[in-house]
C-alpha positions as CSV (number, residue, x, y, z in Angstrom):
1,M,28.0,-80.2,64.2
2,E,25.8,-80.2,61.2
3,G,24.5,-76.7,62.2
4,K,28.0,-75.3,62.4
5,E,28.9,-76.7,59.0
6,L,25.8,-75.1,57.5
7,I,26.7,-71.7,59.0
8,N,30.3,-72.0,57.8
9,N,29.0,-72.8,54.3
10,D,26.7,-69.7,54.3
11,K,29.6,-67.5,55.3
12,G,31.7,-68.8,52.4
13,F,28.9,-68.1,49.9
14,Y,28.5,-64.5,51.2
15,H,32.3,-64.0,50.9
16,I,32.2,-65.2,47.2
17,V,29.2,-62.8,46.4
18,T,30.9,-59.9,48.0
19,V,34.1,-60.5,46.0
20,I,32.1,-60.7,42.8
21,V,30.2,-57.5,43.5
22,C,33.5,-55.6,44.3
23,L,35.1,-56.9,41.1
24,G,32.0,-55.7,39.2
25,I,32.2,-52.2,40.7
26,V,35.9,-52.0,39.9
27,L,35.2,-53.2,36.3
28,L,32.4,-50.6,35.8
29,A,34.6,-47.8,37.2
30,S,37.4,-48.8,34.9
31,L,35.0,-48.9,31.9
32,A,33.7,-45.4,32.8
33,L,37.2,-44.0,33.0
34,L,38.0,-45.6,29.7
35,I,34.9,-44.1,28.0
36,S,35.7,-40.7,29.6
37,Y,39.2,-40.9,28.2
38,I,38.0,-41.8,24.7
39,V,35.4,-39.0,24.7
40,Q,38.0,-36.5,25.9
41,L,40.4,-37.7,23.3
42,N,37.8,-37.3,20.5
43,T,36.8,-33.9,21.9
44,D,40.5,-32.8,21.8
45,K,40.8,-34.0,18.2
46,T,37.5,-32.2,17.2
47,K,38.7,-29.0,18.9
48,T,42.0,-29.3,17.1
49,K,40.2,-29.7,13.8
50,E,38.0,-26.8,14.6
51,Y,40.9,-24.6,15.6
52,K,42.7,-25.6,12.3
53,A,39.5,-24.8,10.3
54,I,39.1,-21.5,12.0
55,H,42.7,-20.6,11.5
56,Q,42.4,-21.6,7.8
57,Y,39.2,-19.6,7.4
58,N,40.8,-16.5,9.0
59,N,43.9,-16.9,6.8
60,T,41.6,-17.2,3.8
61,Y,38.8,-14.7,4.2
62,F,40.6,-12.1,6.3
63,S,43.7,-12.2,4.2
64,D,44.6,-9.4,1.7
65,K,45.4,-12.1,-0.9
66,I,43.2,-13.1,-3.8
67,F,42.0,-16.7,-3.5
68,N,43.9,-19.4,-5.3
69,G,42.3,-20.4,-8.5
70,I,41.2,-16.9,-9.5
71,T,42.3,-15.8,-13.0
72,V,41.9,-12.5,-14.9
73,S,41.5,-12.9,-18.7
74,G,43.3,-16.3,-18.3
75,C,46.2,-14.9,-16.1
76,D,46.6,-16.5,-12.7
77,V,46.5,-14.0,-9.9
78,G,45.8,-16.4,-7.0
79,G,47.7,-15.6,-3.8
80,M,48.5,-12.0,-4.9
81,T,47.4,-8.8,-3.3
82,V,45.3,-6.3,-5.3
83,Q,48.3,-4.1,-5.9
84,Q,50.5,-7.1,-7.0
85,A,47.7,-8.2,-9.3
86,K,47.5,-4.8,-10.9
87,E,51.2,-4.6,-11.6
88,F,51.3,-8.2,-12.9
89,L,48.2,-7.7,-15.2
90,S,49.5,-4.4,-16.6
91,G,52.2,-6.2,-18.4
92,T,50.4,-9.4,-19.1
93,V,46.7,-8.9,-20.3
94,D,46.1,-8.6,-24.0
95,Y,44.8,-5.1,-24.8
96,N,43.6,-6.1,-28.2
97,I,39.8,-6.3,-27.8
98,K,38.4,-8.9,-30.2
99,T,34.7,-7.9,-30.0
100,R,33.7,-5.8,-33.0
101,E,29.9,-6.2,-33.2
102,L,26.8,-6.7,-31.0
103,I,23.7,-8.2,-32.6
104,I,20.5,-8.1,-30.6
105,K,17.6,-10.3,-31.8
106,F,13.9,-10.4,-31.1
107,E,11.6,-12.6,-33.2
108,D,12.2,-11.5,-36.8
109,K,14.0,-8.3,-35.9
110,Q,17.6,-7.6,-35.5
111,W,19.6,-4.5,-34.3
112,R,23.3,-4.3,-35.0
113,F,25.7,-2.1,-33.0
114,D,29.4,-1.7,-33.6
115,R,32.0,-1.7,-30.8
116,E,31.6,2.0,-30.4
117,V,28.2,1.5,-28.9
118,L,29.6,-0.9,-26.3
119,K,32.4,1.4,-25.4
120,L,34.7,-1.5,-24.5
121,T,38.0,-1.0,-22.7
122,V,40.5,-3.0,-20.6
123,D,40.6,-2.0,-16.9
124,V,43.2,-4.2,-15.0
125,E,42.7,-2.1,-11.9
126,K,39.0,-2.9,-11.7
127,A,39.7,-6.5,-12.7
128,A,42.2,-6.9,-9.9
129,Q,39.7,-5.5,-7.4
130,L,36.9,-7.8,-8.7
131,A,39.3,-10.8,-8.4
132,Y,39.9,-10.0,-4.7
133,E,36.2,-9.6,-4.0
134,T,35.3,-12.9,-5.7
135,G,34.2,-15.3,-3.0
136,R,34.1,-12.5,-0.4
137,T,31.1,-10.5,-1.5
138,G,27.5,-11.5,-2.4
139,G,25.2,-13.8,-0.4
140,K,26.3,-16.8,1.6
141,E,25.1,-19.2,-1.1
142,Q,27.1,-17.4,-3.8
143,Q,30.2,-17.3,-1.6
144,Q,29.8,-21.0,-0.8
145,K,29.4,-21.9,-4.5
146,I,32.6,-20.1,-5.4
147,K,34.4,-21.8,-2.5
148,D,33.2,-25.2,-3.6
149,T,34.4,-24.5,-7.2
150,L,37.9,-23.4,-6.0
151,D,38.1,-26.5,-3.7
152,K,37.7,-28.7,-6.7
153,N,40.8,-27.0,-8.2
154,E,38.6,-25.4,-10.9
155,N,39.5,-21.9,-12.0
156,I,37.1,-18.8,-11.9
157,D,38.1,-16.3,-14.6
158,I,37.4,-12.5,-14.3
159,S,37.4,-10.6,-17.6
160,A,39.5,-7.4,-17.7
161,I,37.2,-6.1,-20.5
162,I,34.5,-3.7,-19.2
163,I,31.9,-1.3,-20.7
164,E,33.5,2.0,-20.0
165,D,30.3,4.1,-20.7
166,S,27.1,2.4,-19.6
167,D,24.9,5.2,-21.0
168,S,25.6,4.3,-24.6
169,L,24.4,0.6,-24.3
170,Y,21.6,1.6,-22.0
171,N,20.2,4.1,-24.5
172,A,20.5,1.6,-27.3
173,L,18.4,-0.9,-25.2
174,M,15.9,1.9,-24.3
175,S,15.2,2.5,-28.0
176,I,14.6,-1.2,-28.5
177,K,12.3,-1.3,-25.5
178,K,10.2,1.5,-26.9
179,E,9.9,-0.5,-30.1
180,I,8.9,-3.9,-28.8
181,D,7.1,-3.2,-25.5
182,I,3.3,-3.7,-25.6
183,K,1.1,-2.3,-22.9
184,R,-1.2,-4.7,-21.1
185,V,-4.9,-4.2,-21.7
186,N,-7.4,-4.8,-18.8
187,A,-10.8,-6.1,-19.4
188,T,-13.5,-3.4,-19.0
189,V,-17.1,-3.3,-18.2
190,S,-19.4,-0.4,-19.0
191,F,-22.8,0.2,-17.4
192,K,-26.0,1.7,-18.7
193,Y,-29.3,1.9,-16.9
194,E,-32.1,2.0,-19.5
195,N,-35.8,1.7,-19.0
196,G,-35.4,0.4,-15.4
197,T,-32.9,-2.3,-16.5
198,P,-29.2,-2.3,-15.9
199,K,-27.1,-3.4,-18.9
200,Y,-23.4,-4.4,-18.9
201,T,-21.0,-4.4,-21.8
202,Y,-17.6,-6.1,-21.6
203,T,-14.3,-6.0,-23.4
204,D,-11.6,-8.7,-23.2
205,E,-8.2,-8.3,-21.6
206,S,-4.8,-8.9,-23.4
207,K,-1.3,-9.5,-22.1
208,G,1.5,-7.1,-22.5
209,R,5.3,-7.5,-22.8
210,S,8.1,-5.5,-21.3
211,L,11.9,-5.6,-21.9
212,D,13.7,-5.7,-18.5
213,L,16.4,-3.1,-19.2
214,M,18.6,-4.0,-16.2
215,K,18.5,-7.7,-17.0
216,A,19.4,-7.2,-20.7
217,Y,22.2,-4.9,-19.8
218,H,23.6,-7.3,-17.2
219,D,23.3,-10.3,-19.7
220,I,25.2,-8.4,-22.4
221,T,28.0,-7.3,-20.0
222,Q,28.4,-11.0,-19.2
223,L,28.6,-11.9,-22.8
224,V,31.3,-9.3,-23.4
225,K,33.5,-11.2,-21.1
226,N,33.6,-14.1,-23.6
227,E,35.7,-11.9,-25.8
228,S,34.0,-13.2,-29.0
229,E,34.3,-11.2,-32.2
230,I,30.5,-11.1,-32.6
231,I,28.2,-11.1,-29.6
232,E,24.6,-12.2,-30.2
233,Y,21.9,-11.6,-27.6
234,T,18.3,-12.7,-27.9
235,I,15.7,-10.7,-26.0
236,V,13.2,-12.5,-23.9
237,P,10.8,-9.8,-22.7
238,D,8.7,-10.3,-19.6
239,V,5.0,-11.1,-20.0
240,V,2.9,-8.5,-18.3
241,E,-0.4,-10.0,-17.1
242,P,-3.5,-7.8,-17.1
243,E,-4.8,-6.7,-13.7
244,V,-8.4,-7.1,-14.6
245,K,-9.7,-10.2,-16.5
246,R,-13.1,-10.6,-18.0
247,A,-13.7,-13.8,-16.2
248,D,-13.2,-11.9,-12.9
249,I,-15.7,-9.2,-13.5
250,E,-18.4,-10.9,-15.7
251,K,-20.8,-11.9,-13.0
252,Q,-24.5,-11.9,-12.2
253,Y,-24.9,-8.5,-10.7
254,Q,-27.8,-7.4,-8.5
255,L,-29.1,-4.3,-6.8
256,C,-27.0,-4.0,-3.6
257,S,-28.5,-0.8,-2.1
258,T,-30.6,2.2,-2.9
259,F,-31.3,5.4,-1.0
260,T,-33.3,8.5,-1.6
261,T,-33.3,12.0,-0.1
262,E,-35.8,14.7,-0.6
263,L,-34.8,18.2,-1.8
264,S,-36.0,21.1,0.4
265,A,-39.0,22.9,-0.9
266,Y,-36.9,26.1,-0.6
267,S,-34.1,24.9,-2.9
268,S,-33.0,27.5,-5.4
269,E,-32.8,26.9,-9.1
270,G,-29.0,27.1,-8.7
271,R,-28.9,24.4,-6.0
272,I,-31.1,22.1,-8.1
273,Q,-28.8,22.8,-11.1
274,N,-25.7,21.9,-9.1
275,I,-27.3,18.7,-7.7
276,T,-28.4,17.6,-11.2
277,R,-24.9,18.3,-12.6
278,A,-23.2,16.3,-9.9
279,L,-25.6,13.4,-10.4
280,Q,-24.9,13.4,-14.2
281,A,-21.2,13.2,-13.5
282,L,-21.7,10.1,-11.4
283,D,-24.5,8.4,-13.3
284,N,-23.5,5.0,-15.0
285,R,-20.1,5.1,-13.3
286,V,-18.2,1.9,-12.9
287,W,-16.3,1.6,-9.6
288,M,-13.6,-1.0,-10.2
289,P,-12.1,-3.4,-7.6
290,G,-9.2,-1.7,-5.8
291,E,-10.2,1.7,-7.0
292,I,-10.8,4.7,-4.7
293,F,-14.0,6.6,-5.2
294,S,-13.3,10.3,-4.7
295,F,-16.3,12.6,-5.0
296,N,-14.2,15.6,-5.8
297,Q,-12.2,13.8,-8.5
298,W,-15.3,12.1,-10.1
299,V,-17.5,15.2,-10.0
300,G,-14.7,17.7,-10.8
301,A,-14.2,21.4,-10.1
302,R,-17.3,23.3,-9.3
303,T,-17.1,26.0,-12.0
304,V,-19.5,27.8,-14.3
305,E,-17.6,26.2,-17.2
306,N,-18.3,22.8,-15.8
307,G,-22.1,23.5,-15.6
308,F,-22.5,24.6,-12.0
309,G,-24.4,27.6,-10.7
310,L,-24.8,29.5,-7.5
311,G,-26.0,27.6,-4.5
312,V,-26.1,27.8,-0.7
313,F,-23.3,26.5,1.5
314,I,-22.0,27.1,5.0
315,N,-19.0,29.5,5.0
316,E,-16.1,29.7,7.4
317,D,-18.0,32.2,9.6
318,Q,-20.6,29.5,10.2
319,Q,-23.2,31.3,8.1
320,Y,-25.2,30.4,5.0
321,D,-23.7,31.9,1.9
322,E,-23.7,31.4,-1.8
323,T,-21.0,29.9,-4.0
324,V,-20.7,28.2,-7.4
325,G,-21.5,24.5,-6.8
326,G,-23.2,25.1,-3.5
327,G,-25.7,22.4,-2.4
328,I,-24.1,19.3,-3.8
329,C,-23.4,17.9,-0.4
330,Q,-26.9,16.3,-0.6
331,V,-25.5,14.2,-3.5
332,S,-22.4,13.1,-1.5
333,T,-24.6,12.4,1.6
334,T,-27.0,10.2,-0.5
335,I,-24.1,8.3,-1.9
336,Y,-22.5,7.8,1.5
337,Y,-25.7,6.4,3.0
338,S,-26.3,4.1,0.1
339,A,-22.8,2.8,0.5
340,L,-23.5,2.1,4.2
341,L,-26.5,0.0,3.2
342,A,-24.2,-1.9,0.8
343,G,-22.0,-2.8,3.8
344,A,-19.5,0.0,3.9
345,N,-17.5,0.3,7.1
346,S,-14.2,1.8,8.4
347,V,-10.8,1.0,6.9
348,G,-9.4,-2.3,8.3
349,R,-12.8,-3.9,9.0
350,N,-12.7,-6.1,5.9
351,A,-15.9,-4.5,4.6
352,P,-16.8,-4.7,0.9
353,I,-16.4,-0.9,0.9
354,E,-14.0,0.9,3.1
355,I,-14.6,4.5,4.1
356,I,-11.3,6.5,3.8
357,E,-12.5,10.0,4.3
358,R,-15.9,11.5,5.4
359,R,-16.8,14.5,7.5
360,P,-20.1,15.8,8.9
361,H,-21.4,19.3,8.3
362,T,-20.9,22.1,10.7
363,W,-24.5,21.5,11.8
364,P,-27.0,18.7,11.0
365,S,-28.6,18.7,7.5
366,V,-32.4,18.8,7.1
367,Y,-32.5,16.0,4.5
368,I,-31.0,13.2,6.6
369,S,-30.7,12.1,10.2
370,R,-27.9,13.5,12.4
371,G,-24.6,11.6,12.0
372,L,-25.3,10.4,8.4
373,D,-24.3,13.4,6.3
374,A,-21.1,13.7,4.3
375,T,-19.9,17.2,3.4
376,V,-17.7,18.0,0.5
377,S,-15.9,21.1,-0.7
378,W,-13.7,21.6,-3.7
379,P,-10.8,20.9,-3.7
380,H,-10.1,19.9,-0.1
381,T,-13.0,18.3,1.9
382,D,-13.8,15.0,0.1
383,L,-15.8,11.8,0.4
384,K,-13.4,8.9,-0.3
385,M,-14.2,5.2,-0.3
386,Y,-12.3,2.1,-1.4
387,N,-13.8,-0.8,-3.3
388,N,-12.5,-3.7,-1.3
389,N,-14.5,-6.2,-3.3
390,K,-13.1,-8.4,-6.1
391,T,-15.8,-7.2,-8.5
392,P,-17.0,-3.7,-9.6
393,Y,-19.9,-1.6,-8.3
394,F,-22.1,0.3,-10.8
395,M,-23.7,3.6,-9.8
396,N,-27.1,4.7,-11.0
397,T,-28.1,8.2,-10.0
398,D,-31.2,10.2,-10.7
399,I,-33.2,13.2,-9.7
400,V,-37.0,12.7,-10.0
401,R,-39.9,15.1,-9.6
402,K,-43.0,13.7,-7.9
403,G,-45.7,16.3,-7.8
404,S,-44.2,19.4,-6.3
405,K,-41.2,17.6,-4.7
406,L,-37.8,16.5,-6.0
407,Y,-36.0,13.4,-4.9
408,V,-32.3,12.4,-5.2
409,T,-31.7,8.6,-5.6
410,V,-28.4,6.7,-5.7
411,E,-28.3,2.9,-6.4
412,F,-25.4,0.5,-6.2
413,Y,-25.4,-2.6,-8.4
414,G,-22.8,-5.4,-7.8
415,I,-22.4,-8.7,-6.0
416,P,-24.7,-8.6,-3.0
417,L,-23.5,-9.3,0.6
418,P,-22.7,-12.9,1.4
419,N,-25.4,-15.2,2.7
420,G,-28.1,-12.8,1.8
421,A,-27.1,-10.4,4.6
422,K,-28.9,-7.1,5.0
423,V,-27.7,-4.0,6.6
424,V,-29.6,-1.6,8.9
425,I,-28.3,1.7,10.1
426,E,-29.2,3.2,13.5
427,T,-28.3,6.5,15.1
428,E,-28.1,7.5,18.8
429,T,-27.7,11.0,20.0
430,I,-25.6,10.6,23.2
431,Q,-25.1,14.3,24.0
432,E,-26.8,17.7,23.4
433,I,-24.7,20.8,24.0
434,D,-26.3,24.2,24.7
435,P,-24.9,27.0,22.6
436,G,-24.9,29.5,25.4
437,E,-25.6,33.2,25.3
438,A,-25.7,35.1,22.1
439,E,-22.6,37.0,20.9
440,Y,-23.4,40.7,20.3
441,I,-21.2,42.6,17.8
442,A,-21.0,46.4,17.2
443,D,-21.8,47.3,13.6
444,T,-18.9,49.8,13.5
445,S,-19.0,50.0,9.7
446,N,-22.7,50.7,9.8
447,K,-23.1,47.7,7.3
448,Y,-26.7,47.1,8.4
449,N,-27.7,50.7,9.1
450,L,-29.2,49.9,12.5
451,A,-31.0,52.4,14.7
452,L,-30.8,52.4,18.5
453,G,-32.4,49.2,19.8
454,Q,-32.4,47.4,16.4
455,E,-30.7,44.0,16.0
456,K,-29.5,42.0,13.0
457,V,-29.2,38.2,13.6
458,V,-26.5,37.0,11.2
459,S,-26.1,33.5,12.7
460,E,-28.7,31.6,14.6
461,A,-27.9,29.7,17.8
462,R,-27.4,26.0,17.1
463,T,-27.4,23.2,19.6
464,G,-24.4,20.9,19.5
465,Y,-24.7,17.1,19.3
466,T,-22.6,14.0,19.6
467,V,-24.1,11.1,17.6
468,N,-23.2,7.5,17.5
469,V,-24.0,5.6,14.3
470,Y,-24.4,1.9,14.4
471,Q,-24.4,-0.7,11.6
472,I,-26.5,-3.8,12.2
473,W,-25.6,-6.9,10.1
474,N,-28.5,-9.3,9.7
475,E,-28.1,-12.8,8.3
476,A,-30.9,-15.5,8.2
477,G,-30.6,-17.9,11.1
478,K,-28.0,-15.8,13.0
479,E,-28.2,-13.2,15.7
480,P,-27.8,-9.6,14.4
481,V,-24.3,-8.2,14.7
482,K,-24.3,-4.5,15.9
483,S,-21.1,-2.5,15.6
484,L,-20.3,1.2,16.2
485,L,-19.7,2.7,12.8
486,T,-18.8,6.4,13.4
487,V,-19.1,9.1,16.1
488,S,-20.1,12.5,14.6
489,K,-19.8,15.6,16.6
490,Y,-21.5,18.9,15.8
491,E,-20.1,21.8,17.8
492,P,-22.6,24.2,19.4
493,I,-22.8,27.6,17.7
494,K,-23.7,30.8,19.5
495,A,-26.0,33.3,17.9
496,K,-24.3,36.3,16.4
497,I,-26.2,39.5,16.6
498,Y,-25.1,42.9,15.2
499,V,-26.3,46.1,16.9
500,S,-25.6,49.8,16.4
501,N,-22.7,51.5,18.1
502,E,-25.1,53.3,20.5
503,T,-26.9,50.0,21.4
504,W,-23.5,48.4,21.9
505,A,-22.4,51.2,24.3
506,Q,-25.6,50.9,26.3
507,R,-25.1,47.1,26.7
508,Q,-21.5,47.6,27.8
509,Q,-22.6,50.2,30.4
510,A,-25.4,48.0,31.7
511,Q,-23.0,45.1,32.2
512,Q,-20.5,47.2,34.1
513,T,-23.0,49.1,36.3
514,P,-23.8,46.2,38.8
515,E,-20.1,45.7,39.3
516,A,-19.5,49.4,40.0
517,T,-22.4,49.5,42.5
518,A,-21.1,46.4,44.3
């Protein structure tokens, strides 16, 4: 009996638990439905508000009506179309302009202009259009500022008075600008190499000032809208900071690089004269930060008037010829190599000197290794480099005789490479190109007066080369960094040989005979 009662009691307990669980599930389900209903109700309300806001926005910003709260010279035009505002203002706005004088002040100076200079007039059509555009044009921040002002029931007034002829006021301001503007003055440094010692002389910088014409014009047009009898405007010119300050360029400069090339023993007096003249044009030059060194611009036109004489150069026919200024490529080449030793590299490599323009000669030069020359020709072919440093470079150039030989030297002074780095240049000839057979040309004009069998070599055969140039950056305690600097290509050149007409005919017949026999 007791066992049966215990079983019955257990069953009763399970029934009660089951009922409680079911009630809990029903309660949770009801709560979830209630929450869902409340969320949906709030969503509907939010959507209704959004729909109303969008409807109101569209009615406001895409309407053809001027916003409420906009006035023109004190006359309310809110809710009107542009045409309605024009008609309304035409009979309402006071056409009696009060302004009779403009006084512009700066320090102890004054400039007085009567109303004729301002060329004031009333333009209700333009005012009505401006009223409509107020709050609709400009940036989002400006539009929102106007909207907030109007939402506070504060008026925004548009003046119907405008400057009819802007040139008159602009010209008046321009004359004042010419009177008060002061040009900024950059600090300068000059360089002189005397008795083996570089000397630097500095001048201080000074600030300039400049009247912002557009700002002044805009400010005065805004003052006109106040419709005062006398308009006073005080000029506040912009301060123009100098680009170069003495503190930036007054440093402890050192020798950054030096390079020397030897003149050929066969150099003519004209070539020596040209090289000397080019070196003089570049000696003691200051190469400022951000400045482009242009060999052609700095040396100038190669003319007799500029002190140049006849010298040898390579003409378009790939032959040696003479021209005024010939031979100064040795100067540009020496400068180029000295710049490489100072760390010069290609544009975009963040080097202290960036090479903008450089071309090799038609064939390698005798005074420097292949791949390291830099040809120039007035006024087109140039050597151009950019001073990417924050400080100047100073050039010392010289031509020195030692015994029977002459030497060209170019030195760069400035801030040395960081961490005591040193630069080494290496070249590698990666290709040699055979020029092929000589080209024979008939001397039809009898220029060389050649007899049968005689030859005149006007252009020697020259092997072509492709040369890689490497720059090796060495810093103490670090592995050297080797990078490809340039690839120079010298095209092969066939020999050009003139022969008499008779010799030419014999050569042609000899070339054709084997074909005929075959």
